[in-house]
ZAGUSE-149834 format. One record per residue: x, y, z of N, C-alpha, C, O in turn; residue in one letter. Coordinates in pm, whole numbers, plus 50000, padded with zeros to 5 digits. Layout:
BEGIN
X Y Z X Y Z X Y Z X Y Z A .
...
end
This chain:
BEGIN
46634 85540 47130 46548 85648 47079 46489 85724 47198 46432 85665 47289 M .
46505 85858 47194 46452 85936 47304 46307 85976 47277 46253 85949 47170 N .
46244 86041 47376 46102 86075 47366 46073 86166 47248 45972 86152 47179 S .
46165 86262 47225 46144 86358 47116 46144 86289 46981 46061 86317 46895 K .
46241 86195 46962 46248 86121 46836 46123 86036 46814 46072 86026 46703 D .
46074 85975 46924 45955 85890 46915 45834 85970 46870 45759 85926 46783 L .
45816 86086 46928 45702 86170 46890 45718 86224 46748 45618 86244 46678 L .
45843 86247 46704 45866 86293 46568 45823 86186 46468 45761 86216 46366 A .
45856 86059 46500 45816 85949 46411 45664 85932 46414 45604 85893 46313 K .
45602 85961 46528 45457 85954 46537 45394 86057 46443 45291 86031 46381 L .
45456 86174 46433 45406 86278 46343 45415 86234 46198 45326 86264 46118 S .
45523 86160 46164 45537 86107 46028 45425 86008 45998 45365 86011 45891 V .
45396 85918 46096 45288 85821 46079 45154 85892 46061 45073 85850 45978 L .
45131 85997 46137 45007 86072 46126 44993 86133 45987 44884 86135 45930 E .
45105 86184 45931 45102 86242 45796 45069 86135 45692 44994 86160 45597 A .
45125 86015 45711 45095 85905 45618 44947 85868 45621 44887 85839 45518 L .
44889 85869 45741 44747 85837 45753 44661 85942 45683 44556 85909 45627 L .
44705 86067 45686 44630 86171 45618 44628 86148 45467 44530 86179 45399 H .
44741 86092 45414 44751 86067 45270 44695 85932 45229 44683 85901 45111 D .
44659 85850 45331 44610 85714 45304 44476 85718 45230 44388 85799 45262 F .
44461 85629 45130 44336 85623 45055 44234 85540 45131 44257 85423 45160 S .
44122 85602 45164 44016 85533 45239 43908 85478 45147 43803 85435 45194 Y .
43933 85479 45016 43828 85443 44921 43781 85299 44936 43664 85268 44911 E .
43874 85209 44978 43838 85068 44990 43770 85036 45123 43723 84925 45144 E .
43766 85133 45213 43704 85112 45344 43564 85172 45347 43535 85270 45278 L .
43478 85111 45429 43347 85170 45452 43365 85292 45542 43470 85309 45603 S .
43263 85375 45550 43270 85492 45637 43295 85454 45781 43371 85521 45851 G .
43230 85345 45825 43247 85300 45964 43389 85251 45989 43448 85280 46093 Q .
43446 85175 45890 43582 85124 45907 43684 85237 45911 43778 85235 45990 E .
43663 85337 45824 43754 85451 45822 43750 85527 45955 43853 85571 46006 A .
43628 85540 46009 43613 85610 46138 43683 85534 46248 43749 85595 46333 A .
43671 85400 46249 43737 85319 46351 43888 85332 46341 43957 85342 46442 Y .
43941 85331 46217 44085 85344 46197 44136 85476 46253 44237 85480 46323 L .
44066 85584 46221 44109 85716 46266 44100 85727 46419 44191 85779 46483 K .
43987 85677 46475 43970 85689 46620 44071 85604 46695 44120 85643 46801 K .
44102 85485 46640 44200 85398 46703 44337 85467 46706 44408 85462 46807 S .
44373 85532 46595 44501 85604 46591 44501 85718 46692 44600 85739 46762 F .
44390 85792 46699 44382 85904 46793 44400 85857 46936 44472 85920 47014 D .
44334 85744 46972 44347 85689 47108 44491 85647 47136 44546 85672 47243 N .
44552 85581 47034 44690 85536 47049 44784 85656 47068 44874 85652 47152 F .
44762 85760 46991 44847 85879 46998 44838 85943 47137 44939 85980 47197 K .
44715 85955 47188 44697 86017 47320 44767 85937 47428 44834 85993 47515 K .
44752 85805 47423 44816 85720 47524 44968 85727 47514 45037 85731 47616 D .
45020 85727 47391 45165 85733 47373 45221 85865 47423 45325 85868 47490 L .
45154 85973 47391 45199 86104 47439 45193 86111 47591 45281 86168 47656 E .
45088 86051 47647 45075 86051 47793 45190 85976 47859 45243 86019 47961 A .
45227 85861 47798 45337 85783 47853 45470 85858 47842 45551 85858 47935 L .
45491 85924 47727 45616 85997 47706 45630 86112 47804 45736 86133 47863 V .
45523 86185 47820 45526 86303 47908 45489 86272 48052 45492 86359 48139 Y .
45451 86142 48078 45413 86096 48212 45301 86181 48271 45302 86217 48389 E .
45202 86213 48183 45091 86296 48229 44979 86212 48289 44907 86258 48378 Q .
44963 86087 48239 44855 86004 48290 44883 85859 48254 44971 85830 48174 R .
44806 85769 48314 44818 85628 48282 44742 85600 48154 44642 85667 48126 E .
44785 85502 48074 44705 85466 47957 44572 85407 47998 44559 85351 48107 P .
44474 85420 47912 44340 85370 47941 44347 85220 47963 44412 85148 47886 I .
44280 85171 48069 44286 85028 48095 44152 84966 48130 44140 84844 48134 S .
44052 85048 48156 43924 84991 48195 43846 84947 48073 43839 85018 47973 R .
43786 84827 48081 43709 84776 47969 43563 84815 47983 43507 84816 48092 A .
43504 84847 47872 43361 84876 47872 43297 84795 47762 43366 84745 47673 V .
43166 84782 47766 43095 84703 47667 43119 84763 47529 43105 84883 47508 K .
43157 84675 47434 43182 84722 47299 43323 84771 47278 43350 84836 47177 G .
43416 84742 47372 43554 84787 47358 43648 84671 47380 43631 84592 47473 T .
43749 84659 47293 43849 84555 47311 43965 84611 47391 44012 84721 47362 E .
44010 84538 47490 44122 84584 47572 44244 84499 47539 44243 84378 47560 V .
44349 84562 47488 44471 84492 47454 44590 84573 47504 44607 84689 47466 V .
44672 84514 47589 44794 84579 47640 44765 84718 47695 44839 84812 47668 A .
44657 84731 47771 44621 84856 47837 44587 84970 47740 44597 85087 47776 N .
44548 84936 47619 44506 85038 47524 44366 85003 47478 44329 84886 47476 E .
44286 85104 47441 44151 85075 47397 44131 85114 47252 44176 85220 47208 T .
44063 85027 47181 44030 85053 47042 43883 85021 47025 43840 84909 47052 Y .
43805 85117 46980 43661 85100 46972 43623 84990 46873 43682 84978 46766 D .
43523 84911 46912 43469 84807 46827 43323 84837 46796 43259 84914 46867 L .
43269 84775 46689 43125 84787 46666 43050 84732 46786 43094 84632 46844 P .
42937 84792 46826 42865 84749 46946 42809 84608 46936 42776 84549 47038 P .
42798 84552 46812 42743 84417 46799 42837 84312 46854 42793 84202 46891 E .
42969 84344 46861 43065 84249 46914 43094 84286 47058 43142 84397 47086 I .
43066 84195 47150 43079 84224 47293 43215 84177 47341 43254 84063 47315 I .
43288 84262 47411 43416 84225 47469 43430 84295 47603 43405 84415 47612 K .
43468 84224 47705 43490 84286 47835 43609 84221 47904 43664 84123 47854 S .
43647 84275 48018 43766 84228 48089 43725 84183 48229 43640 84246 48292 E .
43786 84076 48277 43757 84030 48412 43884 83968 48469 43987 83961 48402 S .
43875 83922 48593 43990 83860 48658 44031 83736 48580 43946 83657 48539 K .
44160 83719 48560 44209 83609 48480 44284 83508 48565 44342 83542 48668 Q .
44282 83383 48518 44360 83278 48580 44475 83244 48486 44467 83270 48366 K .
44581 83186 48540 44687 83136 48455 44638 83007 48392 44595 82916 48463 T .
44645 82997 48261 44597 82877 48193 44675 82857 48064 44739 82948 48013 S .
44667 82734 48012 44741 82701 47889 44681 82770 47768 44746 82779 47664 V .
44558 82820 47779 44496 82886 47663 44496 83038 47678 44423 83107 47606 I .
44576 83088 47770 44583 83234 47788 44627 83301 47658 44723 83258 47594 Q .
44555 83406 47619 44588 83481 47498 44521 83430 47373 44530 83494 47268 G .
44452 83315 47380 44383 83262 47262 44266 83354 47226 44187 83392 47313 V .
44256 83388 47098 44149 83478 47052 44034 83394 47000 44049 83319 46903 R .
43919 83406 47064 43806 83317 47037 43683 83396 46994 43645 83494 47058 I .
43624 83352 46885 43497 83408 46838 43387 83309 46874 43392 83193 46833 L .
43288 83355 46949 43178 83269 46994 43050 83306 46920 43007 83421 46922 V .
42990 83207 46854 42858 83222 46794 42757 83161 46892 42757 83040 46912 F .
42672 83242 46952 42575 83196 47052 42458 83292 47055 42477 83414 47063 E .
42336 83239 47047 42218 83327 47040 42148 83344 47173 42062 83431 47186 D .
42184 83263 47273 42118 83274 47404 42193 83370 47493 42313 83354 47515 N .
42125 83471 47546 42192 83577 47622 42256 83526 47752 42362 83574 47791 S .
42192 83429 47819 42251 83373 47940 42380 83299 47908 42481 83315 47976 L .
42376 83217 47803 42494 83141 47762 42606 83235 47718 42723 83211 47746 S .
42570 83343 47648 42668 83443 47606 42744 83497 47726 42867 83500 47729 Q .
42668 83540 47826 42728 83602 47945 42819 83504 48018 42928 83540 48062 R .
42773 83380 48030 42848 83281 48108 42976 83239 48037 43082 83235 48099 L .
42967 83208 47909 43085 83160 47838 43188 83271 47821 43309 83246 47821 I .
43140 83394 47807 43231 83508 47798 43314 83519 47926 43436 83536 47922 E .
43245 83509 48040 43314 83518 48169 43414 83404 48185 43528 83426 48226 L .
43371 83282 48153 43457 83165 48170 43585 83176 48088 43694 83148 48136 Q .
43570 83218 47963 43686 83228 47875 43780 83340 47917 43902 83327 47910 L .
43722 83451 47961 43805 83564 48004 43883 83531 48130 43997 83575 48146 E .
43822 83453 48220 43893 83411 48340 44009 83318 48306 44103 83304 48385 Q .
44002 83254 48189 44111 83169 48143 44214 83249 48062 44311 83193 48011 L .
44191 83381 48053 44288 83468 47986 44269 83481 47837 44358 83533 47768 G .
44155 83436 47785 44129 83446 47641 44077 83585 47604 44023 83657 47688 C .
44095 83621 47478 44033 83741 47424 43907 83694 47352 43914 83611 47262 K .
43792 83747 47391 43665 83689 47351 43580 83788 47271 43568 83905 47307 V .
43523 83738 47163 43427 83814 47083 43301 83729 47073 43307 83614 47031 F .
43187 83786 47110 43062 83711 47114 42959 83776 47024 42941 83898 47027 V .
42893 83696 46943 42787 83749 46858 42681 83642 46835 42709 83522 46843 T .
42559 83687 46806 42453 83594 46767 42417 83612 46620 42318 83557 46571 D .
42498 83691 46550 42468 83727 46412 42575 83668 46321 42693 83702 46333 N .
42535 83580 46229 42630 83511 46142 42708 83610 46055 42829 83595 46038 A .
42639 83710 46001 42705 83806 45913 42814 83883 45987 42925 83900 45936 T .
42781 83930 46109 42878 84005 46189 42994 83915 46228 43110 83957 46227 I .
42965 83791 46264 43070 83697 46301 43166 83670 46186 43288 83667 46206 G .
43112 83650 46067 43197 83624 45950 43282 83746 45916 43397 83733 45874 L .
43225 83865 45935 43301 83987 45912 43413 84000 46014 43522 84047 45981 Q .
43387 83959 46138 43489 83963 46242 43607 83872 46205 43722 83907 46229 T .
43577 83757 46148 43683 83667 46104 43771 83731 45997 43891 83706 45991 L .
43710 83812 45913 43787 83880 45809 43870 83994 45866 43983 84017 45824 E .
43812 84066 45963 43878 84187 46015 43983 84158 46121 44074 84238 46140 D .
43974 84044 46189 44061 84015 46302 44122 83876 46290 44066 83788 46225 R .
44236 83859 46353 44296 83726 46356 44233 83649 46471 44251 83684 46587 F .
44159 83545 46438 44089 83462 46537 44156 83325 46540 44179 83265 46435 I .
44186 83276 46661 44253 83146 46676 44156 83029 46673 44191 82919 46631 D .
44031 83053 46717 43936 82943 46731 43794 82997 46732 43768 83107 46780 L .
43702 82916 46679 43560 82951 46680 43484 82851 46766 43500 82730 46750 V .
43402 82902 46857 43308 82818 46932 43171 82839 46870 43123 82951 46862 L .
43109 82731 46826 42989 82741 46744 42868 82672 46808 42869 82550 46828 M .
42766 82749 46840 42638 82692 46884 42570 82632 46762 42549 82701 46662 D .
42536 82505 46769 42475 82438 46653 42330 82475 46632 42279 82464 46521 L .
42261 82519 46738 42115 82533 46732 42067 82677 46714 41957 82709 46758 R .
42145 82762 46653 42098 82898 46628 41982 82893 46528 41990 82820 46429 M .
41876 82970 46551 41754 82954 46472 41757 83014 46332 41702 82954 46239 P .
41819 83128 46313 41815 83194 46183 41912 83129 46084 41876 83104 45969 L .
42032 83100 46128 42130 83026 46049 42200 82930 46144 42265 82974 46239 M .
42187 82802 46120 42240 82703 46214 42393 82707 46216 42457 82761 46126 S .
42449 82648 46322 42594 82641 46333 42656 82561 46220 42769 82588 46179 G .
42583 82462 46169 42632 82384 46055 42648 82474 45932 42748 82468 45861 F .
42547 82558 45908 42550 82647 45791 42661 82750 45803 42731 82777 45705 E .
42678 82808 45923 42785 82907 45942 42921 82841 45924 43011 82900 45864 V .
42937 82719 45974 43063 82647 45961 43096 82621 45815 43212 82630 45774 S .
42996 82587 45736 43017 82565 45593 43067 82693 45525 43155 82687 45440 E .
43010 82807 45563 43054 82935 45506 43200 82965 45544 43277 83015 45462 L .
43236 82933 45669 43373 82955 45713 43470 82868 45633 43572 82916 45584 I .
43436 82741 45619 43522 82649 45545 43529 82684 45396 43624 82646 45328 R .
43430 82756 45346 43429 82794 45205 43498 82926 45177 43500 82973 45063 G .
43557 82987 45281 43624 83116 45262 43743 83102 45168 43811 83000 45167 S .
43768 83207 45091 43883 83209 45000 44013 83237 45076 44122 83208 45027 K .
44001 83294 45197 44119 83320 45279 44156 83195 45358 44074 83141 45433 E .
44278 83149 45341 44321 83023 45401 44313 83027 45553 44273 82928 45615 E .
44352 83140 45614 44353 83148 45761 44212 83136 45817 44193 83084 45928 R .
44111 83183 45742 43972 83172 45787 43920 83031 45761 43857 82970 45847 I .
43946 82980 45642 43896 82847 45605 43950 82737 45695 43886 82634 45713 A .
44069 82761 45754 44132 82658 45836 44122 82682 45986 44180 82607 46064 N .
44048 82786 46028 44038 82814 46171 43968 82697 46241 43866 82650 46193 V .
44022 82650 46355 43956 82540 46428 43815 82581 46474 43794 82693 46519 P .
43720 82489 46461 43583 82513 46504 43543 82404 46604 43553 82285 46574 I .
43498 82446 46721 43443 82353 46820 43295 82384 46835 43256 82496 46866 I .
43212 82283 46812 43068 82298 46828 43030 82274 46973 43092 82193 47042 A .
42926 82345 47021 42873 82313 47152 42722 82319 47149 42662 82407 47087 F .
42662 82224 47219 42516 82211 47218 42474 82126 47337 42553 82050 47393 S .
42348 82141 47374 42296 82062 47487 42273 81917 47446 42266 81829 47532 A .
42262 81892 47317 42240 81755 47270 42301 81741 47130 42270 81817 47039 D .
42387 81642 47116 42449 81614 46986 42428 81467 46955 42486 81379 47019 I .
42344 81441 46856 42313 81303 46817 42423 81247 46728 42515 81319 46687 S .
42413 81117 46699 42509 81056 46607 42501 81123 46471 42604 81145 46406 F .
42380 81156 46427 42362 81227 46300 42433 81362 46304 42498 81401 46206 F .
42421 81433 46416 42488 81562 46430 42640 81547 46423 42708 81627 46360 D .
42692 81443 46488 42836 81420 46486 42886 81396 46344 42992 81445 46305 Q .
42809 81319 46266 42847 81294 46128 42840 81422 46045 42925 81447 45960 E .
42739 81503 46073 42725 81629 46000 42837 81726 46037 42884 81802 45952 K .
42881 81722 46163 42996 81804 46205 43118 81772 46121 43190 81861 46076 C .
43141 81642 46099 43255 81600 46018 43240 81650 45874 43337 81694 45813 K .
43118 81641 45822 43094 81679 45683 43121 81827 45657 43173 81864 45552 Q .
43085 81913 45754 43101 82058 45733 43235 82109 45786 43263 82229 45777 V .
43318 82020 45840 43452 82060 45882 43464 82109 46024 43560 82179 46057 G .
43368 82074 46111 43380 82107 46253 43477 82008 46317 43464 81887 46300 I .
43575 82061 46391 43684 81978 46442 43649 81897 46566 43699 81786 46584 N .
43563 81952 46651 43535 81885 46778 43403 81939 46832 43347 82034 46776 D .
43353 81879 46939 43231 81930 47000 43237 81910 47150 43311 81825 47200 F .
43158 81990 47222 43149 81978 47367 43001 81990 47405 42928 82073 47352 V .
42960 81906 47497 42820 81903 47538 42795 81997 47655 42875 82003 47749 L .
42684 82071 47649 42639 82152 47762 42560 82063 47857 42487 81976 47810 K .
42570 82081 47988 42665 82170 48056 42803 82107 48056 42817 81984 48065 P .
42905 82189 48047 43042 82143 48046 43116 82211 48162 43072 82313 48214 Y .
43228 82153 48200 43310 82218 48304 43409 82311 48234 43440 82294 48116 S .
43459 82409 48308 43559 82501 48254 43684 82422 48215 43749 82454 48115 V .
43718 82319 48294 43836 82238 48265 43821 82163 48132 43915 82155 48053 E .
43702 82110 48109 43677 82038 47983 43686 82133 47864 43746 82100 47762 E .
43626 82253 47878 43630 82352 47771 43774 82392 47742 43815 82401 47626 L .
43852 82417 47848 43992 82455 47832 44071 82345 47762 44154 82373 47675 S .
44045 82220 47799 44113 82106 47737 44086 82101 47587 44177 82084 47507 F .
43959 82117 47550 43920 82111 47408 43985 82224 47328 44033 82202 47216 K .
43986 82344 47386 44045 82460 47316 44196 82442 47301 44252 82468 47194 I .
44262 82397 47408 44406 82375 47404 44442 82271 47298 44539 82288 47223 A .
44365 82165 47292 44390 82059 47195 44372 82110 47052 44453 82081 46965 K .
44266 82187 47029 44236 82236 46894 44336 82340 46845 44360 82352 46725 A .
44395 82416 46939 44488 82523 46902 44634 82483 46918 44723 82566 46902 T .
44658 82356 46949 44796 82307 46957 44870 82350 47081 44993 82351 47082 G .
44797 82386 47188 44864 82422 47314 44893 82296 47395 44826 82194 47380 R .
44995 82305 47482 45024 82193 47571 44904 82168 47662 44847 82263 47716 D .
44867 82042 47679 44752 82011 47763 44764 81868 47814 44845 81789 47765 H .
44684 81837 47914 44680 81700 47965 44630 81607 47855 44560 81650 47763 D .
44666 81481 47864 44630 81387 47760 44488 81332 47773 44441 81261 47684 Q .
44420 81364 47880 44283 81314 47898 44192 81427 47942 44235 81523 48007 S .
44063 81414 47906 43964 81514 47944 43931 81497 48092 43904 81386 48136 I .
43934 81606 48170 43899 81596 48312 43758 81541 48330 43666 81579 48257 P .
43741 81452 48426 43608 81396 48451 43517 81501 48512 43559 81583 48594 E .
43390 81498 48469 43293 81592 48524 43252 81547 48663 43225 81429 48686 K .
43248 81640 48756 43202 81608 48891 43055 81645 48902 43013 81753 48860 S .
42978 81554 48958 42835 81579 48969 42809 81687 49073 42868 81688 49181 E .
42720 81776 49036 42688 81889 49123 42569 81852 49211 42460 81825 49161 S .
42591 81851 49344 42483 81819 49436 42404 81944 49470 42459 82054 49480 K .
42275 81926 49488 42191 82041 49520 42224 82095 49659 42250 82020 49753 S .
42221 82226 49669 42244 82291 49798 42113 82316 49872 42113 82365 49985 L .
42002 82282 49807 41872 82323 49858 41783 82202 49885 41767 82114 49800 F .
41727 82198 50004 41635 82091 50040 41507 82103 49959 41451 82212 49944 D .
41462 81991 49906 41334 81990 49834 41335 82064 49702 41230 82106 49654 G .
41454 82080 49642 41463 82152 49513 41414 82060 49402 41487 81970 49358 A .
41291 82082 49355 41234 81999 49250 41198 82080 49126 41231 82040 49014 Q .
41133 82193 49146 41089 82273 49031 41205 82345 48963 41200 82372 48843 E .
41309 82376 49040 41423 82449 48987 41541 82426 49080 41523 82405 49200 V .
41664 82428 49025 41782 82409 49108 41897 82488 49047 41947 82452 48940 D .
41940 82595 49112 42045 82681 49058 42184 82643 49109 42282 82713 49081 I .
42194 82532 49184 42324 82490 49235 42424 82461 49123 42539 82506 49131 A .
42386 82387 49016 42481 82365 48907 42525 82495 48839 42640 82508 48798 P .
42433 82590 48827 42467 82718 48765 42565 82795 48853 42655 82863 48802 L .
42549 82785 48985 42642 82849 49077 42783 82790 49059 42882 82862 49065 L .
42789 82659 49037 42918 82594 49012 42981 82649 48885 43101 82676 48882 T .
42900 82665 48779 42951 82720 48653 42998 82865 48671 43088 82911 48602 E .
42934 82935 48766 42975 83073 48797 43093 83076 48893 43137 83183 48935 C .
43145 82957 48926 43258 82941 49018 43233 83008 49152 43321 83072 49210 E .
43109 82992 49201 43073 83041 49333 43047 83190 49342 43026 83242 49451 G .
43047 83259 49229 43023 83404 49227 42872 83430 49236 42801 83423 49135 D .
42823 83459 49357 42679 83476 49377 42629 83601 49305 42515 83604 49258 I .
42712 83704 49297 42672 83824 49225 42644 83795 49079 42545 83841 49023 G .
42733 83717 49016 42711 83678 48877 42587 83591 48864 42509 83606 48771 L .
42570 83499 48960 42452 83413 48958 42325 83496 48962 42231 83469 48887 L .
42320 83597 49049 42202 83684 49057 42177 83754 48923 42063 83766 48878 R .
42286 83800 48860 42272 83867 48730 42212 83772 48626 42126 83812 48547 D .
42259 83647 48626 42209 83550 48529 42063 83515 48555 41984 83502 48462 L .
42027 83501 48682 41888 83471 48716 41798 83588 48677 41689 83568 48625 V .
41845 83711 48702 41767 83829 48661 41748 83830 48509 41641 83863 48459 D .
41854 83795 48438 41846 83791 48291 41749 83683 48247 41673 83702 48152 L .
41751 83568 48316 41657 83461 48284 41513 83507 48306 41426 83479 48224 F .
41489 83577 48414 41353 83623 48443 41306 83724 48338 41189 83724 48300 R .
41397 83809 48292 41362 83902 48184 41328 83826 48057 41231 83858 47988 Q .
41409 83724 48026 41383 83643 47907 41250 83570 47917 41179 83553 47818 N .
41217 83525 48038 41090 83455 48059 40971 83548 48036 40871 83508 47977 S .
40984 83671 48085 40877 83770 48063 40860 83796 47913 40748 83807 47864 T .
40972 83805 47843 40967 83826 47697 40900 83707 47628 40819 83725 47538 E .
40936 83585 47672 40877 83465 47612 40726 83464 47629 40652 83435 47535 F .
40680 83496 47750 40536 83496 47779 40462 83591 47685 40357 83556 47631 V .
40516 83711 47665 40451 83810 47581 40454 83771 47434 40353 83780 47364 E .
40572 83728 47388 40586 83691 47246 40501 83569 47213 40434 83566 47110 V .
40504 83468 47301 40427 83346 47277 40277 83375 47277 40203 83319 47196 A .
40233 83461 47366 40091 83497 47372 40046 83559 47240 39941 83523 47186 K .
40125 83653 47189 40092 83719 47063 40095 83620 46947 40008 83623 46860 T .
40197 83532 46947 40210 83434 46839 40091 83339 46836 40043 83303 46728 A .
40044 83297 46953 39929 83207 46959 39802 83278 46912 39721 83220 46839 I .
39785 83402 46953 39669 83480 46909 39667 83495 46757 39561 83491 46694 M .
39786 83513 46698 39796 83532 46553 39818 83402 46477 39834 83401 46355 N .
39820 83290 46552 39845 83157 46494 39975 83156 46412 39982 83097 46304 Q .
40075 83223 46466 40206 83233 46400 40300 83128 46460 40369 83155 46558 D .
40301 83008 46401 40379 82897 46456 40530 82922 46446 40605 82877 46532 L .
40573 82991 46342 40716 83018 46327 40767 83108 46438 40874 83085 46495 Q .
40690 83210 46470 40727 83303 46577 40724 83233 46712 40810 83258 46797 K .
40627 83146 46733 40615 83072 46859 40733 82975 46873 40788 82960 46982 L .
40770 82910 46764 40884 82816 46765 41013 82890 46798 41095 82840 46875 K .
41031 83007 46741 41151 83086 46766 41157 83128 46913 41264 83123 46974 F .
41044 83169 46968 41039 83210 47110 41073 83091 47201 41144 83107 47300 A .
41020 82973 47167 41047 82853 47246 41196 82818 47242 41255 82778 47343 A .
41256 82832 47125 41398 82804 47111 41481 82896 47201 41576 82852 47266 H .
41446 83023 47203 41524 83121 47278 41521 83096 47429 41619 83124 47497 K .
41409 83044 47481 41395 83030 47626 41441 82894 47678 41471 82881 47797 I .
41447 82791 47591 41471 82655 47641 41608 82638 47707 41620 82565 47805 K .
41712 82704 47653 41844 82691 47714 41850 82758 47851 41916 82708 47942 N .
41782 82871 47864 41777 82938 47993 41710 82852 48099 41753 82848 48214 G .
41603 82784 48059 41534 82694 48152 41625 82580 48196 41622 82539 48312 L .
41706 82529 48103 41800 82423 48138 41905 82474 48236 41944 82403 48328 A .
41951 82597 48216 42057 82652 48300 42013 82671 48445 42094 82656 48536 M .
41885 82704 48467 41837 82721 48605 41774 82593 48659 41719 82592 48770 V .
41783 82486 48581 41734 82357 48629 41583 82344 48637 41532 82267 48717 G .
41511 82421 48554 41364 82415 48553 41320 82307 48454 41276 82337 48343 A .
41332 82182 48496 41312 82070 48404 41169 82059 48353 41147 82033 48234 K .
41071 82078 48441 40930 82063 48398 40892 82172 48300 40824 82146 48200 K .
40935 82294 48329 40904 82404 48237 40973 82382 48103 40915 82409 47998 L .
41095 82334 48107 41167 82309 47982 41098 82202 47899 41093 82210 47776 R .
41046 82101 47966 40974 81996 47894 40850 82053 47825 40818 82014 47713 E .
40781 82144 47892 40665 82209 47830 40707 82289 47706 40640 82286 47603 L .
40818 82361 47718 40867 82442 47606 40912 82353 47490 40889 82386 47374 V .
40975 82240 47521 41015 82146 47416 40892 82089 47345 40896 82065 47224 L .
40785 82068 47420 40661 82021 47357 40602 82129 47265 40551 82099 47157 Q .
40610 82254 47309 40563 82364 47225 40646 82372 47098 40591 82388 46988 I .
40777 82360 47112 40868 82366 46997 40836 82253 46899 40824 82275 46779 Y .
40825 82131 46952 40795 82016 46866 40657 82030 46802 40639 81992 46686 A .
40560 82085 46877 40426 82106 46822 40426 82204 46706 40350 82189 46611 G .
40511 82305 46715 40521 82402 46604 40581 82336 46481 40540 82364 46368 C .
40679 82248 46503 40742 82180 46389 40645 82085 46321 40644 82073 46198 E .
40562 82017 46401 40467 81919 46345 40332 81982 46311 40239 81913 46268 S .
40324 82115 46332 40201 82190 46303 40081 82135 46381 39973 82112 46326 K .
40104 82116 46513 39997 82077 46605 39890 82187 46608 39919 82302 46577 T .
39770 82151 46647 39661 82250 46650 39695 82362 46747 39762 82342 46848 S .
39647 82480 46714 39675 82597 46797 39613 82582 46936 39663 82638 47033 I .
39504 82504 46944 39439 82480 47074 39531 82400 47167 39541 82429 47286 E .
39599 82299 47110 39692 82218 47190 39811 82301 47237 39856 82288 47351 S .
39862 82386 47148 39975 82472 47184 39934 82575 47289 40012 82608 47379 L .
39812 82624 47277 39761 82720 47375 39749 82656 47513 39775 82721 47614 S .
39709 82528 47517 39696 82456 47645 39834 82440 47711 39847 82453 47832 A .
39935 82410 47629 40072 82397 47682 40121 82532 47734 40188 82538 47837 L .
40089 82638 47664 40127 82773 47706 40062 82808 47840 40127 82862 47929 Y .
39933 82778 47853 39862 82805 47980 39924 82729 48095 39934 82781 48207 D .
39966 82604 48068 40031 82524 48172 40165 82587 48212 40202 82586 48330 Q .
40236 82641 48113 40363 82709 48141 40339 82828 48234 40413 82847 48331 Y .
40237 82908 48205 40206 83026 48288 40178 82985 48432 40226 83048 48526 I .
40100 82877 48448 40066 82831 48584 40190 82784 48660 40208 82816 48777 D .
40276 82707 48590 40393 82649 48657 40505 82750 48678 40585 82735 48770 D .
40511 82852 48593 40622 82946 48602 40623 83021 48736 40730 83046 48792 Y .
40508 83054 48788 40503 83127 48915 40566 83047 49027 40633 83104 49114 Q .
40546 82914 49025 40609 82827 49125 40761 82832 49111 40834 82841 49210 I .
40807 82825 48985 40951 82829 48958 41010 82962 49001 41117 82966 49063 V .
40942 83070 48969 40993 83203 49004 41004 83219 49155 41103 83274 49205 D .
40903 83172 49229 40907 83179 49376 41025 83098 49431 41090 83139 49527 N .
41050 82981 49370 41160 82897 49416 41295 82960 49384 41390 82946 49462 E .
41306 83030 49272 41429 83101 49239 41460 83207 49345 41574 83220 49390 L .
41357 83280 49384 41373 83383 49486 41416 83319 49618 41504 83371 49686 V .
41355 83207 49654 41388 83138 49780 41534 83091 49780 41605 83110 49878 R .
41578 83031 49670 41713 82978 49665 41818 83090 49667 41922 83078 49732 Q .
41791 83198 49596 41883 83313 49600 41890 83373 49740 41996 83415 49785 L .
41776 83375 49807 41771 83428 49944 41852 83341 50039 41923 83392 50125 D .
41843 83208 50022 41920 83115 50106 42070 83133 50083 42149 83130 50177 L .
42109 83152 49956 42251 83170 49926 42302 83300 49988 42417 83308 50032 L .
42216 83402 49991 42255 83529 50049 42281 83521 50198 42354 83603 50253 G .
42221 83423 50263 42238 83409 50407 42362 83330 50444 42411 83336 50557 R .
42415 83253 50344 42528 83164 50375 42659 83239 50372 42764 83179 50396 K .
end
């Protein structure tokens, strides 16, 4: 088929789209369909006439497939990064995760393994993504506050579409009790991985769940030694390992953590003033994983006490005292974060 014939057939397809009934689609879906076709047409014409290269740069909110771009809703984050050769290359993964630091890190890790990644903290958007796209595997955070990973998994398993109901689900959490493991089985979760995990362990679990060739045993975790003398209040060495030595990414994550900490301080202060334990509990949940990622153990313990106090309806005076202690200790942690980043910059 020559170029002229190809473009002629493209014109036929365009005519069919004009006659296509959009009644079953929402306005947004119809717009995406039309815009995707327009982008495809421009790239195809460019290739035929050799006027330009097809679009290849990824931007936030855009899926990149075979050097073509198709706009996605902004709630689903997709980006492109350097990839490694791996057994799970090409696997399409939907990640349910509510923590912004964890979102950024797992997205990078999976993309470097060659996966196509969709990340959301919204159960409704995630379930819609499963309907709209072919997803090979779901990574599910169990501790999401508005709708838990167990509840979302139950909805997935209850789908009338067989491909959705049977999609492999791997849970991930910083702590999974025996009760949680039993509940995972009850709701149809296939496997779980504990945070912090290595990229090799995550790859092994995904390969196993999706039927890819893989080693028969899970790689052993190597203990991460601190790079910093006297690192007690905070230690970002393990996070640097998870970033695979990318100091630029590490700085971005630390900056994001500091922004989240500022948000926590403001939200928690307001919640305590208004005696709103639910809002305070939600704020504590959002910050605790970030504290774990930067190795701020004492601060995390304070936040866990605040969280537990909200659940047990501890007096507002006791919660306020824990909050004040957090404010006092956070400045020490923040100073140490700056020191450690500065030391890494010199190496």
